[in-house]
C-alpha positions in Angstrom: 0.0 0.0 0.0 2.8 2.4 0.8 6.0 3.0 -1.0 8.8 5.4 0.0 9.4 8.3 -2.4 13.0 9.0 -3.3 14.5 12.3 -2.5 17.2 13.8 -4.6 20.3 15.2 -2.8 21.0 18.9 -3.0 23.3 21.4 -1.4 22.0 23.9 1.1 21.7 24.4 4.8 18.2 23.2 5.8 16.5 24.3 8.9 17.1 21.7 11.6 14.0 20.2 13.1 13.8 20.1 16.8 14.8 16.6 18.0 12.9 15.0 15.2 14.5 12.9 12.4 13.8 13.5 8.8 10.6 11.8 7.7 10.4 10.5 4.2 7.1 10.9 2.4 5.0 7.8 1.8 2.8 7.4 -1.2 -0.5 5.9 -0.3 -3.7 5.1 -2.2 -7.0 6.7 -1.3 -8.9 4.5 1.1 -12.3 5.5 -0.2 -13.2 7.4 3.0 -14.3 10.9 1.7 -14.6 12.5 5.2 -11.3 11.3 6.7 -9.1 14.0 8.2 -6.2 11.5 9.0 -3.5 9.6 7.2 -4.4 6.1 6.0 -3.5 4.8 9.5 -6.4 6.7 11.0 -4.2 8.1 13.7 -2.0 10.9 12.3 -4.1 14.1 11.8 -3.7 16.0 8.6 -2.5 19.6 9.5 -1.8 20.9 6.1 -2.1 19.9 2.4 0.2 20.7 -0.5 -0.7 20.1 -4.1 1.7 19.7 -7.0 1.9 18.1 -10.4 3.6 14.8 -10.8 7.2 15.3 -12.0 6.9 12.3 -14.3 4.3 14.2 -16.3 6.5 17.2 -16.7 9.3 18.0 -19.1 12.6 16.3 -18.2 14.6 19.6 -17.9 12.1 20.8 -15.3 11.8 17.6 -13.3 15.1 18.1 -11.5 14.4 21.7 -10.5 10.9 20.8 -9.1 12.3 17.9 -7.1 15.1 20.0 -5.6 12.7 22.8 -4.5 10.3 20.4 -2.8 12.9 18.4 -1.0 13.5 21.0 1.7 9.9 20.9 2.8 10.3 17.2 3.5 13.2 17.9 6.0 11.4 20.1 8.5 10.5 17.3 11.0 7.0 16.8 9.6 5.5 13.5 8.6 4.2 13.4 5.0 1.9 11.1 3.1 1.3 11.5 -0.7 -1.9 10.5 -2.5 -2.6 10.7 -6.2 -5.7 12.6 -7.3 -8.8 10.6 -8.0 -10.0 13.0 -10.7 -6.7 14.2 -12.3 -3.8 11.7 -12.4 -1.3 14.6 -12.8 -2.0 16.0 -9.3 -0.5 14.7 -6.1 -1.6 15.7 -2.7 1.0 15.9 0.1 -0.7 15.5 3.5 1.4 17.1 6.3 1.3 15.9 9.9 2.9 17.7 12.8 4.3 15.2 15.4 3.9 16.0 19.1 7.5 17.1 19.7 7.4 19.5 16.7 4.1 21.0 18.0 5.6 21.5 21.5 8.7 23.1 20.1 7.0 25.6 17.9 4.2 26.3 20.4 7.0 27.6 22.7 8.7 29.5 19.8 5.5 31.2 18.9 4.6 31.9 22.6 1.2 30.2 22.1 -0.9 30.5 25.3 -2.4 27.3 26.6 -4.8 26.6 29.5 -3.4 26.2 33.0 -6.5 26.4 35.2 -10.3 26.8 34.9 -11.4 30.4 35.2 -12.6 30.8 38.8 -13.9 34.4 38.5 -17.7 34.3 38.4 -19.5 36.2 35.7 -23.0 37.7 36.0 -25.6 37.1 33.4 -27.5 39.9 31.8 -31.0 40.6 33.3 -32.3 40.6 29.7 -31.0 37.1 28.9 -34.5 35.6 29.0 -35.4 37.9 26.0 -32.1 37.8 24.1 -31.7 34.1 24.2 -33.8 33.8 21.1 -31.3 35.8 19.2 -28.4 33.5 20.0 -27.4 30.2 18.2 -28.8 27.0 19.8 -26.9 26.2 23.0 -27.6 22.5 22.3 -25.6 22.6 19.1 -23.0 25.3 20.0 -22.3 25.0 23.7 -20.5 27.8 25.6 -16.8 27.0 25.8 -15.2 26.5 29.2 -13.0 29.5 30.2 -9.4 29.0 31.3 -6.6 31.0 32.6 -3.7 30.7 30.2 0.0 31.1 30.0 2.7 30.9 27.2 3.5 27.3 26.6 6.8 25.8 27.8 7.9 22.2 27.1 9.8 21.7 30.4 6.7 22.7 32.4 4.2 20.6 30.6 2.7 19.1 33.7 1.4 22.5 34.8 -0.8 22.9 31.8 -4.4 21.6 31.7 -4.4 18.6 29.4 -7.2 16.1 29.2 -6.1 14.6 25.8 -2.8 15.0 24.2 -4.2 14.6 20.7 -6.7 17.5 21.3 -4.4 19.7 23.4 -3.6 21.8 20.4 -6.7 22.8 18.4 -6.8 22.1 14.6 -6.5 25.8 13.8 -3.4 26.1 16.1 -1.8 23.0 14.5 -2.4 24.4 11.0 -0.9 27.8 12.0 2.3 26.1 13.3 2.5 24.0 10.2 2.2 27.1 8.0 4.9 28.8 10.1 7.3 26.0 9.3 6.4 25.8 5.6 6.7 29.5 5.1 10.3 29.4 6.5 11.6 26.3 4.8 14.7 27.2 2.6 14.6 25.6 -0.8 17.6 27.3 -2.4 20.8 29.0 -1.3 23.1 30.9 -3.6 25.8 32.7 -1.7 24.2 35.1 0.8 20.8 34.9 -0.8 18.4 32.4 0.6 15.0 31.6 -0.9 12.5 30.7 1.7 9.0 29.4 2.0 5.9 28.0 0.5 4.8 31.4 -0.8 7.6 31.6 -3.3 7.0 28.0 -4.4 3.4 28.8 -5.0 4.2 31.9 -6.9 6.7 29.9 -9.0 4.3 27.2 -9.8 6.2 24.5 -7.9 3.1 23.9 -5.8 -0.4 24.3 -7.2 -2.0 25.0 -3.8 -1.3 24.9 0.0 -4.1 25.0 2.5 -5.5 23.5 5.7 -8.5 21.2 5.5 -12.1 21.9 6.2 -13.3 19.4 8.8 -16.2 18.2 6.5 -18.8 19.2 4.1 -20.8 22.3 5.0 -24.3 20.8 4.1 -23.9 17.2 5.3 -22.8 16.1 8.8 -19.8 13.9 8.7 -20.2 10.3 10.0 -16.5 10.2 11.1 -16.2 9.6 14.8 -13.4 12.1 15.3 -14.8 14.8 13.0 -16.0 17.8 15.1 -18.3 19.0 12.2 -17.6 22.7 13.0 -18.0 23.7 9.4 -21.4 22.1 9.3 -22.4 23.9 12.5 -21.1 27.2 11.3 -23.1 27.0 8.1 -26.4 26.0 9.7 -26.1 28.3 12.7 -24.2 31.3 11.2 -23.7 31.4 7.4 -27.2 30.3 6.4 -29.4 33.3 5.5 -32.1 32.1 7.9 -29.9 33.2 10.7 -29.8 36.9 9.7 -31.4 38.0 13.0 -29.1 35.9 15.3 -25.9 36.8 17.1 -22.7 35.3 15.7 -21.0 32.3 17.4 -17.7 34.3 17.7 -15.9 31.8 19.9 -16.6 29.0 17.4 -15.6 31.2 14.5 -12.3 32.0 16.3 -11.7 28.4 17.1 -12.2 27.3 13.5 -10.8 30.2 11.5 -8.4 31.9 13.9 -8.4 35.2 15.8 -8.0 37.3 12.7 -11.2 36.2 11.1 -13.0 36.2 14.5 -12.0 39.8 15.3 -13.2 40.9 11.8 -16.7 39.4 12.3 -16.8 40.7 15.9 -16.1 44.2 14.6 -18.6 43.9 11.7 -21.3 42.6 14.0 -20.6 45.3 16.6 -20.6 48.1 13.9 -23.9 46.7 12.5 -25.5 46.6 16.0 -24.5 50.2 16.7 -25.8 51.3 13.2 -29.3 50.2 14.4 -29.7 53.2 16.7 -28.3 55.6 14.0 -30.6 54.1 11.4 -33.7 54.6 13.6 -32.9 58.3 14.3 -31.9 58.9 10.6 -35.1 57.2 9.4 -37.1 59.4 11.8 -35.4 62.5 10.5 -36.2 61.4 6.9 -39.9 60.8 7.8 -40.1 64.2 9.5 -38.7 65.9 6.4 -41.1 63.9 4.1 -44.1 64.8 6.2 -43.2 68.5 6.4 -42.2 69.1 2.7 -45.6 70.4 1.8 -45.8 72.7 4.8 -42.5 74.5 4.2 -43.0 78.2 3.7 -40.1 78.7 1.3 -41.1 75.7 -0.7 -44.6 77.0 -1.0 -43.3 80.3 -2.3 -41.3 78.5 -5.0 -44.4 76.6 -6.1 -46.8 79.5 -5.8 -47.9 80.7 -9.3 -48.1 84.2 -8.0 -44.6 84.2 -6.6 -42.4 81.5 -8.2 -44.6 81.6 -11.3 -44.0 85.3 -11.8 -40.2 85.1 -11.0 -38.1 85.1 -14.1 -34.6 83.8 -13.6 -31.4 84.5 -15.5 -30.0 81.8 -17.9 -27.6 79.4 -16.3 -25.2 79.1 -19.2 -24.1 81.1 -22.2 -25.5 81.0 -25.7 -28.6 78.8 -26.1 -29.7 78.8 -22.5 -33.0 80.6 -22.0 -34.8 82.4 -19.2 -36.9 80.3 -16.9 -39.4 80.6 -14.1 -38.6 79.8 -10.5 -41.6 77.5 -10.1 -40.0 75.1 -12.6 -37.9 73.9 -9.6 -41.0 73.2 -7.5 -40.5 69.5 -7.3 -36.8 69.7 -6.6 -37.5 72.3 -3.8 -40.0 69.9 -2.2 -37.4 67.0 -2.4 -34.8 69.3 -0.9 -37.1 69.9 2.1 -36.9 66.2 2.9 -33.1 66.5 3.6 -32.6 70.2 4.3 -34.5 70.8 7.5 -33.9 71.4 11.2 -34.1 67.7 11.9 -30.9 67.2 9.8 -29.0 69.6 12.1 -30.0 67.5 15.2 -29.1 64.3 13.4 -25.7 65.6 12.4 -24.9 66.4 16.0 -26.3 63.1 17.1 -24.1 61.2 14.6 -21.0 63.1 15.9 -21.8 61.7 19.4 -22.8 58.3 18.0 -19.4 57.8 16.3 -17.6 58.6 19.6 -19.7 56.1 21.5 -19.2 53.5 18.8 -15.4 53.8 18.9 -15.2 53.9 22.7 -17.5 50.9 23.3 -15.7 49.0 20.5 -12.4 49.5 22.4 -14.1 48.0 25.5 -15.5 45.1 23.6 -12.2 44.5 21.8 -10.4 44.4 25.2 -12.8 41.6 26.3 -12.1 39.7 23.1 -8.3 40.2 23.6 -8.5 38.6 27.0 -10.9 35.8 26.0 -8.9 34.9 22.9 -5.4 35.2 24.6 -4.1 38.1 22.4 -3.4 40.6 25.1 0.4 40.5 24.7 0.4 39.0 21.2 2.4 41.7 19.4 5.1 42.0 22.0 5.7 38.2 22.3 4.6 36.3 19.4 4.9 37.9 16.0 7.7 36.7 13.9 9.5 38.4 11.0 8.0 37.7 7.5 9.8 35.0 5.5 10.3 37.5 2.7 12.1 39.8 5.1 14.3 37.1 6.6 15.3 35.9 3.2 16.9 39.2 2.2 18.8 40.0 5.5 22.3 40.6 4.1 23.4 43.7 6.0 24.7 43.9 9.6 23.5 46.5 12.2 23.7 46.8 15.9 20.3 46.3 17.6 19.6 49.4 19.7 18.0 47.3 22.4 20.2 44.3 22.8 23.4 46.0 21.5 24.1 42.9 19.5 24.7 42.5 15.7 21.7 41.4 13.7 20.9 41.0 10.0 18.7 43.4 8.2 17.7 43.5 4.5 18.7 47.2 3.8 20.8 50.0 5.0 19.4 53.2 6.5 19.8 54.9 3.1 18.2 52.0 1.3 15.2 52.1 3.6 14.8 55.9 3.1 14.9 55.3 -0.7 12.2 52.6 -0.5 9.9 54.7 1.7 10.4 57.8 -0.5 9.5 55.8 -3.6 6.4 54.5 -1.9 5.3 58.1 -0.8 6.0 59.4 -4.3 4.0 56.7 -6.0 1.0 57.3 -3.7 1.1 61.0 -4.3 1.3 60.5 -8.1 -1.9 58.3 -8.0 -3.7 60.8 -5.8 -2.9 63.5 -8.3 -4.2 61.2 -11.0 -7.5 60.9 -9.2 -7.7 64.7 -8.8 -7.1 65.0 -12.5 -10.0 62.7 -13.1 -12.2 64.9 -10.8 -11.2 67.9 -12.9 -12.2 65.9 -16.0 -15.6 65.2 -14.5 -16.0 68.9 -13.7 -15.3 69.8 -17.3 -17.8 67.1 -18.4 -20.4 68.6 -16.2 -19.9 72.1 -17.6 -19.9 70.9 -21.2 -22.9 68.5 -20.9 -25.0 71.0 -18.9 -24.8 73.4 -21.8 -25.8 70.6 -24.2 -28.7 69.4 -22.0 -29.9 73.0 -21.5 -30.0 73.4 -25.2 -31.9 70.3 -26.4 -32.9 68.0 -23.5 -36.5 69.4 -23.2 -37.0 68.9 -26.9 -35.7 65.3 -26.8 -37.9 64.1 -24.0 -41.1 66.0 -25.0 -42.8 62.6 -25.7 -42.1 61.4 -22.1 -44.7 63.6 -20.6 -44.9 62.0 -17.1 -41.1 62.4 -16.7 -40.6 65.7 -18.4 -40.9 67.8 -15.3 -38.5 65.7 -13.3 -35.7 65.4 -15.9 -34.1 68.8 -15.6 -30.7 69.7 -17.1 -29.3 69.9 -13.6 -30.6 66.5 -12.7 -29.5 64.8 -15.9 -26.0 66.3 -15.6 -25.7 65.2 -12.0 -26.9 61.6 -12.6 -24.7 61.0 -15.6 -21.7 62.6 -14.0 -22.2 60.4 -10.9 -22.4 57.2 -13.0 -19.2 58.2 -15.0 -17.5 59.1 -11.7 -18.4 55.7 -10.3 -17.0 53.8 -13.3 -13.7 55.8 -13.1 -13.5 55.0 -9.4 -13.8 51.3 -10.1 -11.2 51.3 -12.9 -8.7 53.3 -10.9 -9.2 50.9 -7.9 -8.2 47.9 -10.0 -5.1 49.6 -11.3 -4.0 51.1 -8.0 -4.4 47.9 -6.1 -1.6 46.2 -8.0 0.6 49.3 -7.6 0.1 49.5 -3.9 0.9 45.8 -3.4 4.1 46.2 -5.4 5.2 49.2 -3.5 4.6 47.6 -0.1 6.5 44.5 -1.2 9.3 46.7 -2.3 9.4 48.5 1.1 9.9 45.1 2.7 8.2 45.5 6.1 9.5 43.3 8.9 6.3 41.7 10.3 2.9 40.8 8.8 1.3 43.5 10.9 3.7 46.1 9.6 3.1 44.9 6.1 -0.7 45.1 6.5 -0.6 48.5 8.2 1.6 50.0 5.4 -0.7 48.6 2.7 -3.8 49.7 4.6 -2.6 53.3 4.8 -1.7 53.4 1.1 -5.0 51.9 0.0 -7.1 54.0 2.3 -5.5 57.3 1.2 -6.1 56.4 -2.4 -9.7 55.1 -1.8 -10.4 58.2 0.3 -9.6 60.6 -2.5 -11.1 58.3 -5.1 -14.5 57.8 -3.5 -14.9 61.1 -1.6 -13.3 63.7 -4.0 -16.5 64.1 -6.1 -18.6 64.5 -2.9 -16.2 67.1 -1.5 -16.4 69.0 -4.9 -20.2 69.1 -4.9 -20.4 69.9 -1.2 -17.8 72.6 -0.9 -16.7 73.8 -4.4 -19.6 73.7 -6.8 -21.6 76.9 -7.1 -19.4 78.8 -4.7 -17.3 80.7 -7.3 -19.7 81.5 -10.2 -19.7 85.3 -10.3 -23.0 86.9 -11.5 -24.8 86.9 -14.8 -23.0 89.9 -16.3 -19.6 88.7 -15.1 -19.5 84.9 -14.8 -16.3 83.0 -13.8 -14.9 80.6 -16.4 -12.8 77.4 -15.9 -9.8 77.2 -18.2 -11.0 80.4 -19.8 -13.7 78.5 -21.7 -16.2 76.7 -19.5 -18.5 78.7 -17.4 -18.4 77.5 -13.8 -21.2 75.2 -12.9 -24.0 76.7 -10.7 -26.0 74.9 -8.1 -29.7 74.2 -8.6 -31.8 77.2 -7.3 -32.6 75.0 -4.4 -28.9 74.4 -3.6 -26.3 71.7 -4.1 -27.5 69.6 -1.3 -29.9 67.5 -3.4 -27.0 66.9 -5.9 -24.8 65.7 -3.1 -27.6 63.3 -2.0 -27.8 62.0 -5.5 -24.0 61.5 -5.7 -24.0 59.6 -2.4 -26.9 57.4 -3.4 -25.3 56.5 -6.8 -21.9 55.7 -5.3 -23.2 53.8 -2.2 -25.7 51.8 -4.2 -23.3 51.1 -7.1 -20.6 50.1 -4.7 -22.9 47.7 -2.8 -24.1 46.1 -6.0 -20.5 45.8 -7.4 -19.2 44.3 -4.2 -22.0 41.7 -4.0 -21.3 40.7 -7.6 -17.6 40.3 -6.7 -18.2 38.5 -3.4 -21.1 36.2 -4.3 -21.4 35.6 -8.0 -17.7 35.5 -9.0 -16.6 32.7 -6.6 -19.8 30.8 -7.2 -19.4 30.9 -11.0 -15.8 29.9 -10.8 -16.6 26.9 -8.6 -19.4 26.0 -11.0 -17.1 26.2 -14.0 -14.5 24.1 -12.2 -17.0 21.4 -11.3 -18.3 21.4 -14.9 -14.8 21.0 -16.3 -14.1 18.0 -13.9 -17.5 16.4 -14.3 -16.0 13.3 -15.9 -14.9 12.2 -12.5 -18.0 13.3 -10.6 -19.2 9.8 -10.1 -16.0 8.9 -8.2 -15.7 9.3 -4.5 -13.3 12.1 -3.8 -11.3 12.6 -0.6 -11.6 15.6 1.7 -8.4 17.3 0.5 -9.5 17.0 -3.1 -13.0 18.4 -2.4 -11.3 21.4 -0.8 -8.9 21.8 -3.7 -11.9 22.3 -6.0 -12.9 25.4 -3.9 -11.6 29.0 -4.6 -8.3 30.0 -2.9 -8.2 32.8 -0.4 -6.4 35.8 -1.7 -3.0 36.9 -0.2 -4.6 39.9 1.5 -7.3 37.8 3.2 -9.8 40.1 4.9 -8.2 43.3 3.8 -10.8 44.1 1.2 -13.6 43.3 3.6 -12.3 45.9 6.0 -11.7 48.4 3.3 -15.3 48.1 2.0 -16.7 48.6 5.5 -14.4 51.6 6.4 -15.3 53.3 3.1 -19.0 52.8 4.0 -18.3 54.1 7.5 -16.9 57.3 5.8 -20.1 57.7 3.8 -22.2 57.2 6.9 -20.3 59.8 8.9 -18.7 62.3 6.6 -21.8 63.3 4.6 -24.6 62.2 6.9 -26.0 65.8 7.1 -27.0 65.6 3.4 -28.3 62.0 3.5 -29.9 60.9 6.8 -30.9 57.6 5.2 -27.2 56.5 4.9 -27.1 54.7 8.3 -30.3 52.9 7.5 -29.1 51.7 4.1 -25.7 50.8 5.6 -27.6 48.7 8.3 -29.6 46.8 5.7 -26.4 46.2 3.6 -24.4 45.0 6.7 -27.1 42.6 7.9 -26.7 40.8 4.5 -22.9 41.5 4.4 -22.3 39.4 7.5 -24.1 36.4 6.1 -22.7 36.8 2.7 -19.1 36.9 4.0 -19.9 33.9 6.3 -21.4 32.0 3.4 -18.5 32.8 1.2 -15.7 31.7 3.4 -17.7 28.6 4.7 -18.9 27.2 1.4 -17.0 28.8 -1.6 -13.4 29.1 -0.4 -10.7 26.8 1.0 -10.0 26.9 4.7 -7.9 30.0 5.2 -4.7 29.7 7.3 -5.6 30.7 10.9 -3.8 33.8 12.0 -3.4 35.6 15.3 -4.6 39.2 15.6 -4.9 41.5 18.6 -7.2 44.1 17.2 -8.3 45.5 13.8 -4.9 47.0 13.3 -4.4 50.2 11.3 -8.1 50.5 10.7 -8.6 51.7 14.3 -6.7 55.0 13.9 -8.2 55.4 10.5 -11.7 55.2 12.0 -10.8 57.7 14.6 -9.4 60.1 12.0 -12.6 59.8 9.9 -14.7 60.4 13.1 -12.8 63.6 13.8 -13.0 64.8 10.2 -16.8 64.0 10.1 -17.5 66.7 12.7 -15.9 69.4 10.5 -17.5 68.1 7.2 -21.0 67.9 8.5 -20.7 71.4 10.1 -19.5 72.8 6.8 -22.2 71.0 4.8 -24.9 72.5 7.1 -23.2 75.9 6.9 -22.1 76.2 3.2 -24.1 73.5 1.3 -27.5 73.7 2.8 -29.7 76.8 3.2 -30.2 76.4 6.9 -28.0 79.2 8.0 -29.4 81.8 5.5 -32.9 80.8 6.6 -32.0 81.2 10.2 -30.4 84.6 9.5 -33.5 85.7 7.6 -35.9 84.4 10.3 -34.1 86.1 13.2 -32.8 89.3 11.6 -34.1 90.1 8.2 -37.8 89.2 8.5 -38.4 91.9 11.1 -37.4 95.5 11.7 -34.9 97.1 10.7 -34.3 95.0 7.7 -37.8 93.5 7.2 -41.4 94.6 7.0 -43.0 91.9 9.1 -44.1 92.5 12.7 -43.3 89.0 13.8 -40.5 86.5 13.0 -41.6 84.6 9.9 -40.2 82.8 6.8 -42.6 84.6 4.5 -40.7 86.5 1.8 -37.5 84.4 2.3 -37.3 83.3 -1.4 -37.5 86.9 -2.7 -34.9 87.9 -0.1 -32.4 85.4 -1.5 -32.7 86.6 -5.1 -30.9 89.5 -6.6 -31.9 91.7 -9.6 -29.9 91.8 -12.8 -30.4 94.3 -15.6 -30.2 92.4 -19.0 -28.6 95.5 -20.5 -25.4 94.5 -18.6 -25.1 91.1 -20.4 -21.9 91.0 -22.4 -23.7 89.2 -25.3 -26.8 91.5 -25.4 -27.7 90.5 -29.0 -28.6 86.9 -27.9 -31.0 88.1 -25.1 -34.6 89.0 -25.4 -35.9 92.4 -24.4 -36.7 92.5 -20.7 -36.4 95.0 -18.0 -34.6 92.7 -15.5 -34.2 89.1 -14.2 -33.3 87.5 -11.0 -30.5 85.2 -9.9 -29.6 83.5 -6.6 -27.2 85.6 -4.7 -27.0 88.4 -2.1 -25.9 91.4 -4.2 -27.0 95.0 -4.5 -29.4 95.7 -7.5 -28.4 97.8 -10.6 -28.5 101.5 -10.0 -27.2 101.1 -6.5 -23.9 102.9 -5.7 -22.3 99.5 -5.1 -24.3 97.6 -7.7 -23.6 93.9 -8.1 -21.4 93.9 -5.0 -22.2 91.7 -2.0 -25.0 93.1 0.2 -25.1 93.4 4.0 -27.3 90.2 4.0 -24.3 88.3 2.5 -21.9 89.4 5.2 -24.5 88.5 7.9 -24.8 85.1 6.4 -21.0 84.5 6.2 -20.6 85.6 9.8 -23.4 83.3 10.9 -21.9 80.4 9.0 -18.4 80.9 10.5 -19.9 81.3 14.0 -22.0 78.2 13.5 -18.9 76.1 12.4 -16.8 77.3 15.3 -19.5 76.8 18.0 -20.7 73.4 16.8 -17.2 72.0 16.3 -16.1 73.1 19.8 -19.2 71.8 21.5 -19.0 68.5 19.7 -15.3 68.0 20.1 -15.6 68.9 23.8 -18.4 66.3 24.2 -16.3 63.7 22.3 -13.3 64.4 24.6 -15.5 64.1 27.8 -17.0 60.8 26.6 -13.7 59.4 25.7 -12.3 60.3 29.1 -15.3 58.9 31.0 -15.5 55.6 29.2 -12.4 53.4 30.1 -11.0 51.4 27.3 -10.7 48.2 29.4 -13.6 47.1 31.6 -12.9 46.6 35.3 -13.8 42.9 35.1 -11.3 42.3 32.3 -8.6 44.1 34.3 -9.2 41.8 37.3 -9.1 38.7 35.1 -5.8 39.8 33.5 -4.3 40.4 37.0 -5.6 37.1 38.2 -4.1 35.3 35.2 -0.7 36.9 35.7 -0.7 36.0 39.4 -1.5 32.3 38.6 1.1 32.2 35.9 3.7 33.5 38.3 2.7 31.1 41.1 2.3 27.9 39.0 5.0 28.2 36.3 7.7 29.5 38.6 6.9 27.6 41.8 9.5 24.9 41.1 12.3 27.4 40.6 11.4 29.2 43.8 11.5 26.0 45.8 14.8 25.0 44.2 16.4 28.4 45.1 15.1 28.2 48.7 16.5 24.7 49.1 19.9 25.7 47.9 20.0 28.6 50.3 19.3 26.4 53.4 22.5 25.9 55.6 23.7 22.3 56.2 22.5 20.6 59.4 26.0 20.3 60.8 26.3 24.0 60.7 
């Protein structure tokens, strides 16, 4: 049944396995047990699987190279068993088993924490547990795990650790993580000072087709194997299935199966979604309030009134073919604007500033609980090892500033400076490229608005029901938003490869440093890419347009784009809706349809062997591989969404509600994807969400300023307040009481058509109106800003300063009052450290005491 595979000799210094002899790989036939997770002997557990093509099927000149590169992975102290594919005879599956001694050695090297004693600190249950129990997975299927105090593993103190069964002392995910640690550091070629390390390089070079840990069974059928835990089956039925959308996530089981890195992502996503519920309720209430009051708004009534808006003739909004128009043409858009531009929006913007602070502070507390429960409190200080790519290029000597000993590094100080400078320069170049695309969109808006103003009404005259809604402004805004979205997606695809290449070139030391560097580059790019058009509409468009007789031109040719007479807020809302909606649809296509279609195509191509019984490792090989960046894009998607929810929420109160609906499905989609469509990802440790935490804090701080500026400069709230409290009554107004009557007329300025530079193209008319605060013709300071304008500017600046200071002070107080680590968690950490000190060092203390005792004869 077995035959020993020959290994070719080669010259290099292999990594010496700890007290374990080299184990030759055995070739074994498949035993027709499709659910087996063990070697053919039924004892040795499969910790990792490597897939490669049979050398005998390759060209002769490549055979020697492939054998030489694989040989080092057979000399790391791991036991191997090779089985030929049932479906494709060219494929061979190498099953890797980690013996007990190897596990103990690398558990100590990696400072893996193992249980020493049951947790004796009592925990209190929630008083609402009788109500919330229906929202948790079934305790009969997923029982609560026993809590232990833990300590870093040490081989020579094995008796102090809580061990019921040696075979199950290390969990499957921990065993797979240690196996990957060895495989990623196995040298396969040495040429002078250069050492080529690891399974990653072999995968990139095509030596191995795949490398992955095994799923413990099928997701839709319970395994009949006695030793199979069926965790994948449980996760699918109690977590990933859409029927569980209202249930809490089994985070401990997710962490146990996929590792802490996946667990912390789903914990953060679930916490963020739960916190969105409150914001969504308030935002939905604000939207309903605006919808109910749109017909009662005084200034909207004046726009729609035939005697006011119907008699108000407005100046053309472009040169040449644009005509005069009446203010009541914008009746529908003014009503829509009332839904979003009302006093409820101001309250909601302040509420969201406080909400985001509470979200970040409570997340820190929840994260501290997870760090303790999942034994990652001191992970970064103790456990994280250098990346294999970093170690392979360590050719220069330097003195460690801490140990004062010589160590190898991959670059000199000058070399590191050059690498970082190149990375910064590349990121800045791409950001400038995005800004250039934004300018191109602006030019498109200016050019197309002129075209739409000229012939749009004539082209859609047959579409009578939609004619009043499809205005030149709306058509320009929607088409520009769609084009902007397409450009965003294209630039994303291009920049992604550039960012990865630059980060690889910088050569960060650890995986955390690598991910943080890549995260910062990608987010800076995505921030400018996604938000630049929104910032343009909110803070640039319509702000520098001049007046009809003296408009401002871009590039000396295109007249600057004006806002709709109701303001730019409705356009900002449209832009946010298009980008958020388009992004959600595109991401779902990528996350759901693409892997499903790829798996479907793979099964179709291999259908000739579908009637055969395939082993567990071959079933997993048919699934999609996990990308190198793992959950990076999932975090990026959610953080970009977080930016839309917080940065521009003053213009779109429904953003939190839409984000909540999206995230409820996002949790189950991500769970379904990694459980059913992808191979088992390599379990990884993670203490927190990494660089995303300071990014979220930065977005939260910026959100206060952007929302205050949107209310001040983009909406009409401040001008309305100034009119209500100052200009509606004496000495500026004629009303006896504070009122909004006459507001629309007060915001319009008179222009004499004789002052047009192209008089020949204008009809004969005494005067028209335009939206601005300027003195009328004939005034000593005609067409200059009026006193109303300066009152409004002063009120806007005062509003921004006051609101920012109040909100920032409130955020500071909340951050100070809410501790990052709960008191109960602090007590548990202290208790664990005390037990570690007592139990793991008791023997040494006794030995020292014994040696210090004087002899009896003295």
